[in-house]
N, C-alpha and C positions, 0 to 999 in steps of 0.2 A: 170796198167797204171795210174789209178786215184790217187793212192797213190804217184806215182812219180810226177804227176802234182801238188799235194798239199803238197809236202814235206816241202815247205817253211813255211807252217802254222803248221806243226807238232811239238809238244813239245817233245823234246828228253828226258825229265825227266820222261815221262810217258811210259808205256809199248806199244809196237807196235801192238800186237795181237788184243786187243779190238778196236783199231782204224781201223784195217783192216776188222774186223767183221762189224763194223758200215758202212764202205764204201760198203762192199758187200751187206749188207741189203738194203741200199739205192739204189744201182744199180738194185737189184732184184725188188724193188718196182717200179722203173721207167720202167723197162722192161715190167712188167705185166700191168702197166697203159697204155703203148703204144699199147699193144695187146688186150685191152679190146674191146669186140665186142658190138656194139650198134645196136639194132634192131629197124628198123623204125616202128612207130605206124601206123597200117593200119586203114583206115577210117571205116571199118566195125566193128572194135573193140571199137572205140570211142562211148561213150554213151552220149547222150544229157541229160540235166537236166530233161526234161519231161519223159525220159525213165528210170530214176533212180527210182527203186521201193523202196519206203520208208517202206511200211508195207505190210505184207502178210495178207490173210484173217483171219488167226488164231491170228493175233496181235491186233485185234480190242478190245478184252477184256483186253488188257494190260493197256488201258487208266484208268482202275479202280485203278491201283496200282501206281499212280504217286508219292506217298509219298516216294518211294525208291530213287528218283532222287534228284540231287542237284538243286539249284535255276535256273541255266541257262538251264539245261536239261529240267526241268519242263516247262520253258518259251517256249522252242523250240517245245516241244510236244503239248503244248496248242495252239501255233500258227499253227502247222500242222493240228491240229483238226479243226481249224477255216478256213482251206483251203489255207493258205499262201504257196507259193512256196519257195524252198530252197534259191533262189536268193534274194527274198524279206526278208526272215528271216535274212540272212547274212547282208544285207544292214541295216536293222533296228537295229540289235544287234551289228553292226560294227565289225563283224568278217568275216573270209574268208569262202567261200562256202564249201571248203573241211573240214574245222573245224566243220561246221554245220553237214555235212554228218557223220563225225567221232563221233560227240556227239550223233547223232541219233542211230548210230550203237551200241555205248557203252550203251546208254539208253535202247535200245531194249534188250541187254544182261542182264542188271540189272533187267529189268521188267520180263524177262523170268525165272530168277533164282527163285528157290523155297525158301520160308522163312525158 
């Protein structure tokens, strides 16, 4: 039916089969997009910034190896060591809070790697 509706735009010099495959592919994409299930985020799942655990007890020794980090990661870890919260770090460095959290996570991984 879609092919019939768009026949006026079809170039008769080109083969029909690839055109039909493209129509079919697009229809399937639209079909599955409509059926996508969205789960509501429950309140008990949401973590507040204060509940976000930045370091575990075993991570305290990691501050000795900050030379493995890039400049921005070092700055974040130094600020964390001084007691800054994630929101404050994000505001001061002019980056998003989630970016700060990601950089902390990546930095922890770098620090935990053995030389």
